[in-house]
C-alpha positions as CSV (number, residue, x, y, z in Angstrom):
1,M,-30.1,-1.4,-18.4
2,K,-30.0,-0.4,-14.7
3,R,-26.3,0.6,-15.0
4,F,-27.3,2.9,-18.0
5,W,-30.2,4.8,-16.2
6,M,-28.5,5.4,-12.9
7,P,-25.7,7.7,-14.3
8,L,-28.4,9.4,-16.5
9,V,-30.7,10.0,-13.5
10,A,-27.8,11.4,-11.5
11,A,-26.8,13.7,-14.3
12,L,-30.4,15.0,-14.7
13,T,-30.6,15.5,-10.9
14,L,-27.4,17.6,-11.0
15,L,-28.6,19.6,-13.9
16,G,-31.9,20.3,-12.1
17,A,-30.0,21.4,-9.0
18,C,-27.9,23.8,-11.1
19,A,-30.9,25.2,-12.8
20,Q,-32.6,25.9,-9.5
21,Q,-29.5,27.5,-8.0
22,P,-29.9,31.0,-9.5
23,R,-33.4,31.1,-8.2
24,R,-32.4,30.3,-4.7
25,A,-29.5,32.8,-5.0
26,A,-31.9,35.5,-6.2
27,G,-34.2,34.7,-3.3
28,D,-31.4,34.9,-0.8
29,D,-30.2,38.2,-2.4
30,M,-33.6,39.8,-2.2
31,A,-34.2,38.6,1.4
32,A,-30.9,40.2,2.4
33,L,-31.7,43.4,0.5
34,I,-35.2,43.7,2.1
35,D,-33.9,43.1,5.6
36,T,-31.1,45.6,5.1
37,Q,-33.4,48.3,3.6
38,L,-36.2,47.9,6.3
39,H,-33.7,48.2,9.2
40,F,-32.1,51.1,7.4
41,A,-35.6,52.7,7.2
42,A,-36.1,52.5,10.9
43,R,-32.8,54.1,11.6
44,Q,-33.0,56.8,8.9
45,Y,-36.5,57.8,10.0
46,Q,-35.2,58.6,13.4
47,V,-33.2,61.3,11.7
48,L,-36.4,62.4,9.8
49,A,-38.3,62.5,13.1
50,R,-35.7,64.7,14.7
51,N,-35.8,67.1,11.7
52,T,-39.6,67.4,11.9
53,P,-41.4,69.6,14.4
54,P,-44.1,67.8,16.4
55,D,-47.1,69.7,14.9
56,V,-46.3,69.3,11.2
57,M,-45.4,66.5,8.7
58,P,-42.2,66.1,6.6
59,R,-42.7,66.8,2.9
60,S,-39.2,67.1,1.4
61,F,-35.6,68.2,1.9
62,E,-34.3,71.0,-0.4
63,K,-31.1,73.0,-0.4
64,G,-30.0,71.4,2.9
65,K,-33.2,72.3,4.8
66,P,-36.3,70.3,5.8
67,V,-39.5,71.1,4.0
68,T,-42.7,70.5,6.0
69,S,-46.4,70.9,5.6
70,D,-49.5,71.0,7.8
71,T,-51.7,68.0,7.8
72,R,-54.0,69.4,5.1
73,W,-51.3,68.9,2.5
74,W,-52.0,65.9,0.3
75,T,-48.9,63.9,1.3
76,S,-49.5,64.1,5.1
77,G,-50.4,60.5,5.4
78,F,-47.3,59.0,3.8
79,Y,-44.9,59.7,6.6
80,P,-46.9,57.9,9.3
81,G,-47.8,55.3,6.8
82,T,-44.2,54.5,6.2
83,L,-43.6,54.4,9.9
84,W,-46.3,51.8,10.3
85,L,-45.0,49.7,7.4
86,T,-41.5,49.8,8.8
87,Y,-42.7,48.9,12.3
88,E,-44.6,45.9,10.8
89,Y,-41.3,44.4,9.9
90,T,-38.8,45.7,12.5
91,R,-41.1,45.9,15.6
92,D,-38.9,48.8,16.6
93,P,-40.6,50.6,19.6
94,A,-39.2,54.0,18.6
95,T,-40.8,53.7,15.2
96,L,-44.1,52.7,16.8
97,A,-44.1,55.6,19.1
98,E,-43.4,58.1,16.3
99,A,-46.2,56.6,14.2
100,E,-48.7,57.0,17.0
101,R,-47.6,60.6,17.7
102,R,-48.1,61.5,14.0
103,L,-51.5,59.8,13.9
104,A,-52.6,62.0,16.7
105,I,-52.1,65.2,14.7
106,L,-53.4,63.7,11.5
107,E,-56.8,62.3,12.7
108,K,-58.7,65.6,12.2
109,E,-58.2,65.1,8.4
110,K,-60.9,62.4,8.5
111,H,-63.2,65.4,7.8
112,H,-61.0,66.8,5.0
113,T,-63.2,68.0,2.1
114,G,-60.8,70.4,0.4
115,D,-59.8,68.0,-2.3
116,H,-59.8,64.3,-3.2
117,D,-56.7,63.3,-1.2
118,I,-58.3,62.0,1.9
119,G,-57.5,58.5,0.9
120,F,-53.8,59.2,0.7
121,M,-54.0,61.0,4.0
122,I,-56.1,58.5,6.0
123,F,-56.0,55.1,4.4
124,N,-52.2,54.9,4.0
125,S,-51.8,55.9,7.7
126,F,-54.8,54.8,9.8
127,G,-55.6,52.0,7.4
128,N,-52.2,50.4,7.9
129,A,-52.4,51.1,11.6
130,Y,-55.6,49.2,11.8
131,R,-54.4,46.3,9.7
132,I,-51.3,45.9,11.8
133,T,-52.8,46.4,15.3
134,G,-56.5,45.5,14.9
135,D,-57.3,48.6,17.1
136,A,-61.0,49.5,16.4
137,R,-60.2,53.2,17.0
138,Y,-58.2,53.3,13.8
139,K,-61.0,51.6,11.8
140,A,-63.4,54.2,13.0
141,V,-61.2,57.0,11.5
142,V,-61.1,55.1,8.2
143,D,-64.8,54.7,8.1
144,T,-65.4,58.4,8.8
145,A,-63.0,59.4,6.1
146,A,-64.7,57.2,3.6
147,Q,-68.0,58.9,4.2
148,T,-66.3,62.3,4.0
149,A,-64.8,61.4,0.6
150,T,-68.3,60.9,-0.9
151,Q,-69.0,64.6,-0.5
152,R,-66.9,65.3,-3.5
153,Y,-68.8,62.8,-5.7
154,R,-70.6,64.4,-8.7
155,P,-73.5,62.2,-9.9
156,A,-73.7,63.9,-13.3
157,M,-70.0,63.0,-13.9
158,K,-70.1,59.7,-12.0
159,S,-66.8,60.8,-10.6
160,I,-65.2,62.3,-7.5
161,Q,-64.0,65.8,-8.3
162,S,-60.3,66.2,-7.5
163,W,-59.7,69.9,-7.2
164,N,-62.1,72.7,-6.5
165,S,-63.4,74.8,-9.4
166,S,-61.2,77.7,-10.5
167,S,-60.5,80.1,-13.3
168,R,-58.5,77.3,-14.9
169,F,-60.7,74.2,-14.3
170,Q,-64.5,73.8,-14.0
171,S,-64.7,70.3,-12.5
172,P,-61.3,68.5,-12.8
173,V,-60.5,64.9,-12.1
174,I,-56.9,63.7,-12.0
175,V,-55.6,60.2,-12.6
176,D,-54.1,60.2,-9.1
177,N,-57.7,60.1,-7.8
178,L,-57.8,56.3,-8.6
179,M,-55.6,55.7,-5.6
180,N,-58.2,57.1,-3.2
181,L,-60.8,54.6,-4.3
182,E,-59.1,52.0,-2.0
183,L,-60.4,53.9,1.0
184,L,-64.0,53.5,-0.3
185,L,-63.7,49.9,-1.4
186,W,-62.1,48.8,1.8
187,A,-64.7,50.6,4.0
188,A,-67.5,49.1,1.9
189,Q,-66.0,45.6,2.2
190,N,-65.5,45.9,5.9
191,G,-69.0,46.7,7.1
192,G,-69.5,50.1,5.4
193,D,-72.4,51.4,3.2
194,A,-72.6,49.6,-0.2
195,K,-72.9,53.1,-1.7
196,L,-69.2,53.5,-1.2
197,R,-68.4,50.7,-3.5
198,E,-70.9,52.0,-6.1
199,I,-69.2,55.4,-6.1
200,A,-65.7,53.9,-6.4
201,I,-66.7,51.7,-9.3
202,N,-68.5,54.6,-11.1
203,H,-65.4,56.7,-10.7
204,A,-63.1,53.9,-12.0
205,D,-65.3,53.4,-15.0
206,T,-65.5,57.1,-15.8
207,T,-61.7,57.3,-15.6
208,L,-61.3,54.2,-17.7
209,R,-63.4,55.7,-20.4
210,N,-62.0,59.2,-20.5
211,H,-58.4,59.3,-19.2
212,F,-56.6,56.8,-21.3
213,R,-55.4,56.8,-24.9
214,S,-55.4,53.8,-27.2
215,D,-51.8,52.8,-26.2
216,Y,-52.9,52.7,-22.5
217,S,-51.0,55.9,-21.6
218,S,-53.1,58.5,-19.7
219,Y,-53.7,62.1,-19.4
220,H,-53.2,63.7,-16.1
221,V,-56.3,65.9,-15.9
222,V,-59.8,65.6,-17.4
223,D,-61.9,68.7,-16.9
224,Y,-65.7,67.9,-17.0
225,D,-68.8,69.9,-17.4
226,P,-70.4,69.3,-14.0
227,E,-74.0,69.7,-15.4
228,T,-73.7,67.2,-18.3
229,G,-70.8,65.1,-17.1
230,E,-69.1,65.4,-20.5
231,P,-65.3,65.9,-20.8
232,K,-64.4,69.4,-21.8
233,R,-60.7,69.1,-22.2
234,K,-57.8,66.7,-21.4
235,I,-54.4,67.9,-20.4
236,T,-51.2,66.7,-18.6
237,A,-50.5,69.5,-16.1
238,Q,-47.4,68.0,-14.5
239,G,-46.0,66.4,-17.6
240,A,-43.9,67.5,-20.5
241,A,-46.9,68.2,-22.8
242,D,-50.6,67.4,-22.9
243,E,-50.1,64.4,-25.1
244,S,-47.0,63.1,-23.2
245,A,-46.9,60.2,-20.7
246,W,-46.1,61.8,-17.3
247,A,-44.4,58.9,-15.4
248,R,-46.1,59.2,-12.1
249,G,-49.4,59.5,-13.8
250,Q,-48.8,56.1,-15.5
251,A,-47.8,54.7,-12.1
252,W,-51.0,55.8,-10.5
253,G,-53.0,54.2,-13.3
254,L,-51.1,50.9,-13.1
255,Y,-51.5,50.8,-9.3
256,G,-55.1,52.0,-9.3
257,Y,-56.5,49.4,-11.7
258,T,-54.5,46.6,-10.2
259,M,-56.0,47.5,-6.8
260,L,-59.5,47.8,-8.3
261,Y,-59.2,44.3,-9.6
262,R,-58.2,43.1,-6.2
263,F,-61.5,44.4,-4.8
264,T,-63.9,43.7,-7.7
265,R,-62.3,40.9,-9.8
266,D,-63.7,42.8,-12.8
267,P,-61.7,41.5,-15.8
268,R,-61.8,45.0,-17.4
269,Y,-59.7,46.4,-14.6
270,L,-57.2,43.6,-14.9
271,A,-57.0,44.1,-18.7
272,Q,-56.4,47.8,-18.1
273,A,-53.6,47.2,-15.6
274,R,-51.9,44.7,-18.0
275,G,-52.2,47.2,-20.8
276,I,-50.6,50.0,-18.7
277,A,-47.9,47.6,-17.6
278,S,-47.1,46.8,-21.2
279,F,-47.0,50.5,-22.1
280,I,-44.4,51.1,-19.3
281,L,-42.3,48.0,-19.7
282,D,-42.1,48.1,-23.5
283,H,-41.5,51.8,-23.8
284,R,-38.4,52.7,-25.7
285,N,-37.4,55.3,-23.1
286,L,-37.5,53.0,-20.0
287,P,-33.9,52.9,-18.8
288,A,-32.0,49.8,-18.1
289,D,-32.3,50.2,-14.3
290,K,-36.1,50.5,-14.8
291,I,-36.4,53.8,-12.9
292,P,-38.3,56.0,-15.4
293,Y,-37.6,59.5,-16.5
294,W,-40.0,62.0,-15.0
295,D,-42.0,61.8,-18.3
296,F,-41.7,59.0,-20.8
297,D,-41.5,61.8,-23.5
298,A,-39.4,64.2,-21.5
299,P,-37.1,66.5,-23.6
300,G,-33.4,65.8,-23.2
301,I,-33.6,62.1,-22.7
302,P,-31.2,60.4,-21.8
303,D,-30.1,63.4,-19.7
304,A,-33.6,64.1,-18.3
305,L,-34.3,63.7,-14.6
306,R,-35.4,60.4,-13.2
307,D,-38.4,60.0,-10.9
308,A,-37.7,57.6,-8.0
309,S,-41.3,58.0,-6.8
310,A,-42.7,56.7,-10.1
311,G,-40.3,53.8,-9.9
312,A,-41.3,52.9,-6.4
313,I,-45.1,53.1,-7.2
314,I,-44.6,51.0,-10.4
315,A,-42.6,48.4,-8.5
316,S,-45.2,48.0,-5.9
317,A,-48.0,47.8,-8.4
318,L,-46.1,45.2,-10.6
319,L,-45.7,43.0,-7.5
320,E,-49.4,42.9,-6.9
321,L,-50.1,42.5,-10.6
322,G,-47.8,39.5,-10.6
323,Q,-50.3,37.8,-8.2
324,Y,-52.9,37.8,-10.9
325,A,-50.6,36.6,-13.7
326,E,-49.0,33.3,-14.7
327,G,-46.0,32.0,-16.5
328,S,-43.7,34.4,-18.4
329,E,-46.0,37.3,-17.7
330,R,-45.8,36.9,-14.0
331,T,-42.0,36.4,-14.2
332,R,-41.7,39.6,-16.2
333,Y,-43.6,41.7,-13.6
334,V,-41.8,40.3,-10.6
335,E,-38.3,40.4,-12.2
336,T,-38.8,44.0,-13.3
337,A,-40.0,45.0,-9.9
338,A,-37.0,43.3,-8.4
339,T,-34.7,45.2,-10.7
340,M,-36.4,48.4,-9.6
341,L,-36.0,47.6,-6.0
342,R,-32.3,46.8,-6.4
343,S,-31.9,50.1,-8.2
344,L,-33.7,52.1,-5.6
345,A,-31.8,50.3,-2.8
346,A,-28.4,51.6,-4.1
347,P,-26.8,54.9,-5.1
348,P,-27.7,57.2,-6.6
349,Y,-31.3,56.7,-5.4
350,R,-31.0,55.5,-1.8
351,A,-29.5,58.0,0.6
352,A,-26.7,57.3,3.1
353,L,-27.6,56.9,6.7
354,G,-28.0,60.4,8.3
355,D,-28.1,62.2,4.9
356,N,-30.9,63.5,2.8
357,G,-32.7,65.0,5.7
358,G,-33.7,61.6,6.9
359,F,-35.6,60.5,3.8
360,L,-34.8,57.1,2.3
361,L,-34.8,57.9,-1.4
362,Q,-33.3,60.7,-3.5
363,H,-34.1,61.9,-7.0
364,S,-37.9,62.2,-7.1
365,V,-39.8,64.8,-9.1
366,G,-43.0,66.6,-8.1
367,S,-43.8,69.0,-10.9
368,I,-41.2,70.3,-13.3
369,P,-43.7,72.5,-15.2
370,H,-44.5,74.3,-11.9
371,G,-40.9,74.3,-10.7
372,S,-42.0,72.4,-7.6
373,E,-40.1,69.6,-5.8
374,V,-37.7,69.0,-8.6
375,D,-35.0,66.3,-8.0
376,V,-35.7,66.0,-4.3
377,P,-36.8,63.3,-1.7
378,L,-40.5,62.9,-1.3
379,T,-42.5,61.1,1.3
380,Y,-44.6,59.0,-1.1
381,A,-41.4,57.7,-2.8
382,D,-40.3,56.3,0.5
383,Y,-43.8,54.9,1.2
384,Y,-44.1,52.9,-1.9
385,F,-40.5,51.7,-1.8
386,V,-41.1,50.2,1.7
387,E,-44.5,48.8,0.6
388,A,-42.9,47.2,-2.4
389,L,-40.1,45.6,-0.2
390,L,-42.8,44.1,2.1
391,R,-44.9,42.9,-0.8
392,Y,-41.9,41.1,-2.4
393,R,-41.1,39.5,1.0
394,R,-44.7,38.4,1.5
395,W,-45.5,37.1,-1.9
396,Y,-42.2,36.1,-3.6
397,L,-39.6,35.0,-1.0
398,P,-39.6,31.3,0.0
399,K,-41.5,30.6,3.1
400,G,-39.8,29.2,6.2
């Protein structure tokens, strides 16, 4: 009997080892990819720093020339945010110095009331700076910004107004606005006024009720009557059509409700995130490399432009959503995100060192209907790419 079981045990042990081998190989592969990409980011952003005057922020690179903005532009926090994320891994002193220089010109935006984007501006920059350094000066900026954000809250709508009223919109709220709720929730959780959390949850619930279709896809803009709080119309301003699924809009929704679940543990938000994830991952027009077309219903598919920024946001969101899932669902989220990261880390999406004006990723789309930032590098694509790399390393690579 003993002679029978010993060969069987040995065979089963060998089979187990073989079954585990791909997992270890995949982990080794991702560890090497992450290390390579983050060190590349530190070197590439030295190029971007040289291309960017000291009093402005990089925005894009078009027709061989840098495109910059003042700090009031909605993407102004992404460049310093990416610097901080890169520094967190590399501890490169040049990266740190550039991050600190850029925070110095950005700080005044803690009082920005021109639109809803103060979260993008301040939390992705000063929030990361505080998390990494523990410097109380950075937290003070975040706390001030959170209070500033409440000035755009409209009680009748139970929502934060995104853009100012105009001839086109009365009181518009865009799906992107979900991302700025992290500023309010974090500030409330870390010693701030409880009213910040209430406003964030009210906004999230209003968006949940009015922005999404039955298949979990979303509109881009809902315009409200500011007196009654009732939706007046729903459109998709930056997508292919009002009823289409603009890719970056779906990414904001996925990321937003995953983040909201992190802070609230409200099962409604988790269910919404899972529904949006299913819409994206099961969509007939999601390419094999998992980097979406600029709109899931874009005309001309499969020749339509891709949007690396949407891919990076989705990858980062899926990695967090995987933390709240189990079994095959968790595996699907993580493996899809890994595929996205491998795609983004290689041509045609990732630039060569010294090219692309210093940006990491190519082939993002701002707004095709407006002819703005079409098939170019964008700061937020880089930010969420680096964030996703760090999230994969933190949560899914073997420890030690």
